[in-house]
C-alpha positions in Angstrom: 37.4 64.9 16.7 34.0 63.5 15.6 35.7 61.5 12.8 38.2 60.2 15.4 35.4 59.2 17.8 33.6 57.4 14.9 36.8 55.6 14.1 37.2 54.4 17.7 33.5 53.1 17.7 34.1 51.2 14.5 37.1 49.6 16.0 35.1 48.5 19.0 32.5 46.9 16.8 35.2 45.2 14.7 36.6 43.8 17.9 33.1 42.5 18.9 32.4 41.1 15.4 35.6 39.2 15.2 34.9 37.7 18.7 31.4 36.7 17.5 32.8 34.9 14.5 35.3 33.0 16.6 32.7 32.0 19.2 30.3 30.9 16.5 33.0 28.6 15.0 33.7 27.3 18.4 30.0 26.5 19.0 29.8 24.4 15.8 33.3 22.9 16.0 32.6 20.5 18.9 30.2 18.2 17.1 29.1 16.1 20.1 28.3 19.2 22.2 26.6 20.9 19.2 24.3 18.0 18.3 23.4 17.3 22.0 22.4 21.0 22.3 20.3 20.8 19.1 18.6 17.7 20.4 17.8 19.4 23.7 16.5 22.4 21.8 14.1 20.2 19.9 12.9 18.5 23.2 12.5 21.9 24.8 10.4 23.0 21.8 7.9 20.1 22.4 7.9 20.8 26.1 7.1 24.5 25.3 4.2 23.4 23.1 2.8 21.2 25.8 3.3 23.9 28.5 1.6 26.5 26.3 -1.4 24.1 25.9 -1.7 23.7 29.7 -1.3 27.4 30.4 -3.8 28.3 27.8 -6.4 25.9 29.3 -5.8 27.4 32.8 -5.2 31.1 32.2 -6.1 31.8 28.5 -9.6 32.9 29.1 -8.8 35.1 32.0 -6.2 37.2 30.1 -7.7 36.9 26.7 -4.8 34.9 25.1 -5.0 32.0 22.7 -2.8 28.9 22.6 -0.6 30.4 19.9 -0.1 33.6 22.0 1.5 31.5 24.8 3.9 29.9 22.3 4.7 33.3 20.9 5.3 34.6 24.5 7.9 31.8 25.2 9.6 32.3 21.8 10.0 36.1 22.1 11.2 35.8 25.7 13.9 33.3 24.7 14.7 35.7 21.8 15.3 38.5 24.2 17.4 36.5 26.6 19.5 35.0 23.8 20.2 38.4 22.1 21.1 40.1 25.4 23.1 37.0 26.4 25.6 37.7 23.7 27.0 40.3 26.0 27.1 38.3 29.3 26.6 34.5 28.8 29.3 32.2 30.0 31.7 32.2 33.0 34.1 34.4 31.0 31.4 37.0 30.9 31.4 37.5 34.6 33.2 40.5 36.0 34.1 38.5 39.1 36.1 36.0 37.1 37.9 38.7 35.1 39.0 40.4 38.3 40.0 37.1 40.0 42.0 35.8 37.1 43.7 39.2 36.5 42.4 39.2 32.8 41.3 42.8 33.2 45.0 43.7 33.2 45.1 43.3 29.5 42.5 46.1 29.2 44.8 48.5 30.9 47.5 47.9 28.3 45.2 48.7 25.4 43.9 52.1 24.3 40.1 52.6 24.6 37.3 52.5 27.1 37.7 49.6 29.6 33.9 49.1 30.0 33.3 48.9 26.2 36.1 46.4 25.8 34.6 44.2 28.6 31.1 44.6 27.1 32.2 43.6 23.6 34.6 40.9 24.5 34.2 37.4 23.0 31.8 35.2 25.0 29.6 32.1 24.5 27.6 32.6 21.3 23.9 31.8 21.5 23.2 32.8 17.9 23.5 29.3 16.5 20.9 28.0 19.0 18.6 31.0 18.2 18.7 30.0 14.6 17.4 26.6 15.5 14.7 28.2 17.6 13.7 30.3 14.5 13.5 27.1 12.4 11.3 25.4 14.9 9.0 28.2 16.2 8.5 30.4 13.1 6.8 27.7 10.9 4.6 26.7 13.9 3.6 30.3 14.6 3.1 31.1 11.0 0.8 28.1 10.6 -1.3 28.5 13.7 -1.2 32.3 14.0 -2.4 35.2 12.0 0.1 38.0 12.4 0.5 41.3 10.4 3.9 42.3 9.2 3.7 45.8 10.6 2.9 44.5 14.1 5.7 42.0 13.9 8.2 44.7 12.9 7.1 46.9 15.8 7.2 44.1 18.2 10.8 43.1 17.1 11.9 46.7 17.5 10.5 46.9 21.0 12.1 43.5 21.8 15.5 44.7 20.7 15.1 47.7 23.1 14.1 45.2 25.9 17.3 43.2 25.1 19.4 46.3 25.6 17.4 47.0 28.8 18.2 43.4 30.0 21.9 43.9 29.3 21.8 47.1 31.3 20.1 45.4 34.2 22.7 42.5 34.2 25.6 44.9 34.0 24.2 47.0 36.8 24.0 44.0 39.0 27.3 42.6 37.9 29.1 45.9 38.6 28.7 45.3 42.3 31.6 42.9 42.0 33.7 46.1 42.0 32.4 46.7 45.5 32.4 43.1 46.9 34.0 40.5 44.6 31.3 37.8 45.1 28.3 40.1 45.4 27.8 41.0 41.7 28.0 37.3 40.7 25.4 36.5 43.4 23.0 39.2 42.1 23.3 38.1 38.5 23.4 34.3 38.9 21.5 33.5 42.1 19.2 36.4 42.6 18.2 37.4 39.0 18.8 34.4 36.8 18.1 31.4 39.1 15.4 32.9 41.2 13.5 35.8 39.6 14.0 34.9 35.9 13.5 31.1 36.3 10.5 31.6 38.6 8.6 34.2 36.6 9.5 33.6 33.0 6.7 31.1 32.4 3.9 33.4 33.6 2.4 36.3 31.7 2.5 39.3 34.0 -1.1 40.1 33.3 -1.9 37.5 35.9 -0.6 39.9 38.6 -2.5 43.0 37.3 -4.9 43.1 40.2 -2.1 43.2 42.8 -1.1 46.8 41.9 2.0 47.1 44.1 3.5 43.8 43.0 2.6 44.6 39.4 4.5 47.9 39.4 7.5 46.2 41.2 7.6 43.6 38.4 7.7 46.5 35.9 11.4 47.1 36.6 12.1 43.7 34.9 12.7 43.6 31.1 10.7 40.4 30.7 7.6 42.2 32.2 7.2 44.1 28.9 7.4 40.9 26.8 4.0 39.7 28.0 2.4 43.1 28.6 3.6 45.0 25.5 5.3 42.8 22.9 2.9 39.9 22.7 -0.3 42.1 22.6 1.2 44.2 19.8 2.3 41.3 17.7 -0.7 39.1 18.3 -3.6 41.7 18.4 -2.1 44.9 17.1 -3.0 46.4 20.4 -0.8 49.6 20.6 -2.9 50.9 23.5 -0.7 48.9 25.8 2.0 51.5 25.3 -0.2 54.0 27.1 -0.5 51.6 30.1 3.3 51.6 30.7 4.4 53.4 33.8 7.2 55.4 32.2 8.1 57.1 35.5 9.1 53.6 36.8 10.7 52.5 33.5 12.9 55.6 33.0 13.6 56.0 36.7 14.9 52.4 36.7 17.0 53.0 33.6 18.4 56.2 35.2 19.3 54.4 38.4 21.0 51.5 36.6 23.0 53.8 34.3 24.2 55.9 37.2 24.9 52.9 39.4 26.9 51.1 36.7 29.0 54.1 35.9 29.7 54.8 39.6 30.7 51.2 40.3 33.0 51.0 37.2 34.7 54.3 38.0 35.2 53.2 41.6 36.4 49.8 40.5 38.8 50.9 37.8 40.3 53.6 40.1 41.0 51.0 42.9 41.6 47.9 40.7 44.4 45.6 41.6 44.7 42.1 40.1 43.2 39.6 42.5 45.9 37.7 44.4 
């Protein structure tokens, strides 16, 4: 039974890997779209450098950050969103669209877990653009920063866990499309992405530390830990920040999201009918 279970998991990841290869080829195949995206990425890089300089002059002294720390903050935040976005970027990644188009029907005709097949389906691939970010940011950070390899590895490990946390948050919000078809999309696109994420992603959350209630509310967001944990560890080797994390809120949030996602998917699959 264990061997059979392992075989099924390998098949899931083969399915995901093939989809990633296809989406990667699609991303580089359309040259005009590809080069325009690269150009925008370069422009955004210089905007990031300028923004980091402005934020450092305003907030740097109050939170003990240097100019390079603000650049690192923006880079690792983009890294987290790009890695987690593999599992939900693009309109095809929305549960609402899958229900409306009836594309979930194909999952019922295949053996395996319906949730895993939806999670690992082919979507828009941000890896190619992440590679360009690495080519732009890493030389800059390496020249202006002084980072230790061990701190970087620890920071990357935590960042991968935060990317998983972000995927869980998005899928928890998206799962409400099983309850009300438009509600999950509203929570992901309008509430989380266009309002919370776009409004707060440029600010280190240390700025809100004196407002305790608001600070702990923000701690349910994955990007909260980028500025409060990842950047201090990579930049300063400050592992004491791990003791400042409210693990009751963190693990409580994860527990609620896991239970809520499972409940909504079980309810949805039990009552699913192709839309229209």
